[in-house]
C-alpha positions in Angstrom: -9.3 -29.5 -1.4 -6.5 -31.7 -0.3 -3.0 -31.3 -1.7 -0.2 -33.9 -1.2 3.0 -33.5 -3.1 3.7 -36.4 -5.4 7.1 -37.9 -4.6 7.5 -39.0 -8.2 7.3 -35.3 -9.3 8.9 -33.7 -6.2 11.9 -36.0 -6.2 13.7 -34.2 -3.4 12.5 -34.5 0.2 9.4 -32.3 0.6 9.8 -29.9 3.5 7.1 -27.4 4.3 8.2 -24.1 5.8 5.5 -23.4 8.4 6.5 -19.8 9.0 6.4 -19.0 5.3 3.0 -20.7 4.9 1.7 -19.0 8.1 2.7 -15.6 6.8 0.9 -16.3 3.5 -2.3 -17.5 5.3 -2.3 -14.4 7.5 -1.9 -12.2 4.4 -4.9 -13.9 2.7 -7.0 -13.3 5.8 -6.1 -9.6 5.7 -6.9 -9.4 1.9 -10.3 -11.1 2.3 -12.2 -9.2 5.0 -14.2 -11.4 7.3 -12.7 -14.7 6.0 -11.4 -17.0 8.7 -8.4 -19.2 7.9 -6.6 -21.7 10.1 -3.3 -23.3 9.6 -2.2 -26.4 11.6 1.2 -28.1 11.8 0.7 -31.7 12.7 4.3 -32.8 12.6 5.4 -34.5 15.7 7.0 -32.2 18.2 6.0 -29.1 16.1 2.2 -29.2 16.7 0.6 -25.8 16.5 -2.5 -24.0 15.1 -2.8 -20.4 14.0 -6.2 -18.9 13.4 -6.7 -15.6 11.4 -9.8 -13.4 10.9 -9.9 -9.7 10.3 -13.1 -7.7 10.0 -11.1 -4.7 9.1 -9.5 -6.3 6.1 -6.6 -4.4 4.6 -7.1 -1.5 7.1 -6.2 -4.0 9.7 -3.2 -5.0 7.6 -1.9 -1.4 7.6 -2.4 -1.2 11.4 -0.5 -4.5 11.7 2.4 -3.2 9.6 2.5 0.0 11.7 1.9 -1.5 15.2 5.4 -0.6 16.5 5.5 2.8 14.7 4.4 6.3 15.7 1.4 7.2 13.5 0.1 10.8 12.8 -3.6 9.7 13.0 -5.0 6.6 14.6 -7.3 4.9 12.1 -6.2 4.2 8.6 -8.0 5.9 5.7 -10.0 3.2 3.8 -11.7 3.5 0.5 -13.2 1.0 -2.0 -15.3 0.8 -5.1 -16.1 -1.2 -8.2 -16.2 -0.1 -11.9 -16.4 -2.3 -15.0 -16.1 -5.5 -12.9 -12.9 -4.3 -11.3 -12.9 -4.0 -7.5 -10.5 -1.6 -5.8 -9.6 -1.4 -2.1 -7.0 1.0 -0.6 -6.0 1.6 3.0 -3.4 4.2 4.0 -1.9 5.6 7.2 1.1 7.9 7.8 3.9 7.4 10.3 6.2 10.0 11.7 9.1 8.3 10.0 10.6 8.7 6.5 10.2 5.2 5.1 7.6 4.5 2.4 5.8 1.1 2.4 3.4 0.5 -0.5 2.2 -3.1 -0.9 0.0 -3.9 -3.9 -2.0 -7.0 -4.7 -4.0 -8.3 -7.7 -6.4 -11.2 -7.1 -4.6 -11.8 -3.8 -1.2 -12.1 -5.6 1.4 -9.9 -4.2 2.5 -7.7 -7.1 6.1 -7.0 -5.9 6.9 -5.1 -9.1 3.7 -2.9 -8.8 1.8 -2.3 -12.0 -1.1 -0.2 -13.2 -3.1 -0.4 -10.0 -0.2 1.0 -8.0 0.4 3.7 -10.7 -3.3 4.8 -10.5 -3.0 5.0 -6.7 0.2 7.0 -6.7 -1.2 9.5 -9.3 -4.5 10.0 -7.3 -2.7 10.4 -4.0 -0.3 13.1 -5.3 -3.0 15.0 -7.2 -5.6 15.0 -4.4 -3.1 16.2 -1.8 -1.9 19.0 -4.0 -5.4 20.1 -4.9 -6.6 20.1 -1.3 -3.5 21.9 -0.1 -3.9 24.7 -2.7 -7.7 25.0 -2.2 -7.3 25.4 1.5 -4.2 27.6 1.3 -2.0 25.0 3.1 0.3 25.4 0.1 1.0 28.9 -1.2 0.0 29.7 -4.8 3.6 30.5 -5.7 5.0 27.3 -4.1 5.7 24.3 -6.4 3.4 21.3 -6.2 4.4 18.6 -3.8 6.0 15.7 -5.6 5.0 12.0 -5.3 8.1 11.4 -3.2 7.0 14.2 -0.8 3.5 12.9 -0.3 4.6 9.3 0.2 7.2 10.0 3.0 6.2 8.0 6.0 3.3 6.4 4.1 2.1 2.9 4.7 -0.4 1.7 2.1 -2.1 -1.5 0.9 -3.6 -1.5 -2.6 -5.7 -4.5 -3.5 -7.6 -5.1 -6.8 -9.7 -7.9 -8.1 -9.7 -8.2 -11.9 -11.5 -10.8 -14.1 -8.7 -11.3 -16.5 -5.4 -10.1 -15.0 -2.4 -9.7 -17.2 0.8 -10.2 -15.3 4.1 -8.9 -16.6 7.7 -8.7 -15.5 10.4 -11.3 -15.1 8.6 -12.9 -12.2 5.1 -12.2 -13.4 4.4 -10.0 -10.4 3.5 -6.8 -12.2 -0.1 -6.0 -13.2 -0.3 -4.9 -16.8 -4.1 -4.2 -17.4 -4.2 -0.6 -18.7 -7.8 -0.1 -17.7 -7.0 -0.7 -14.0 -4.9 2.5 -13.7 -7.8 4.8 -14.5 -10.3 3.0 -12.4 -8.0 2.9 -9.4 -7.3 6.6 -9.9 -11.0 7.5 -10.0 -11.9 5.4 -6.9 -9.0 6.6 -4.8 -9.6 10.2 -5.8 -13.2 10.1 -4.7 -12.4 8.3 -1.5 -9.5 10.7 -0.5 -11.5 13.8 -1.4 -14.4 12.7 0.9 -12.0 11.8 3.7 -10.2 15.1 3.5 -13.4 17.1 3.6 -14.7 15.1 6.6 -11.4 15.0 8.5 -9.7 18.4 7.8 -7.3 18.0 10.8 -5.9 14.7 9.5 -5.6 16.2 6.0 -3.7 19.1 7.5 -1.3 16.7 9.3 -0.6 14.8 6.0 0.0 18.0 4.1 2.3 19.4 6.8 4.4 16.2 6.7 4.6 16.3 2.9 5.5 20.0 3.0 8.3 19.4 5.5 9.6 16.6 3.2 9.5 19.0 0.2 11.4 21.7 2.1 14.0 19.3 3.3 14.5 18.0 -0.2 14.9 21.5 -1.6 17.3 22.5 1.2 19.4 19.4 0.4 19.4 20.3 -3.3 20.5 23.9 -2.6 23.2 22.6 -0.2 24.6 20.4 -2.9 24.5 23.2 -5.5 26.2 25.6 -3.0 28.9 23.0 -2.4 29.5 22.6 -6.1 29.7 26.4 -6.6 32.2 27.0 -3.7 34.6 24.1 -4.6 37.9 25.5 -6.0 
């Protein structure tokens, strides 16, 4: 497929931003495991070619995002599945930092505003971590459950779904609205995480320890604010 902007439609001078296009091409290579994509700039004095190919798919994407960060386990957790013609892929890895990075995509479109696939992922992540922590006594019975905020501290995740008839919402049409996607994502992520935790108990323990520390820090901060309010004249 060749595309050339029509100067009668694009009345202003057409300028291609190579870096912006290059970033998008690399993103597409991450999202489509095994696909090889090249981008070439043939403008005089700017000639260059970039070639992208990732057998690891979105797991490689997570590693790329975290390449200059300290991670608490080396290889990202990856899970995928298909139900009712909806395909779900998720890759996650935790860093020692506090920042949360969750990137979601539907049919290769970056859903900046999230949507039902992201909701399903967040719900499954929080529930599975709490269930595993309680079952293995990493969280005491009398302790409150870890919140979504706790379990996502230091998290880097990429959530990618393929949907036959996607419904995009929001002002910029970058929010997935298909209600059925939430439950399907939840089921697939739940099964994948449960299996990973059972097979990698040391990594599971590290994730729960990090989330528990986040929970205690949040509670200590809340008590400090309450104490300050109580002691003010």
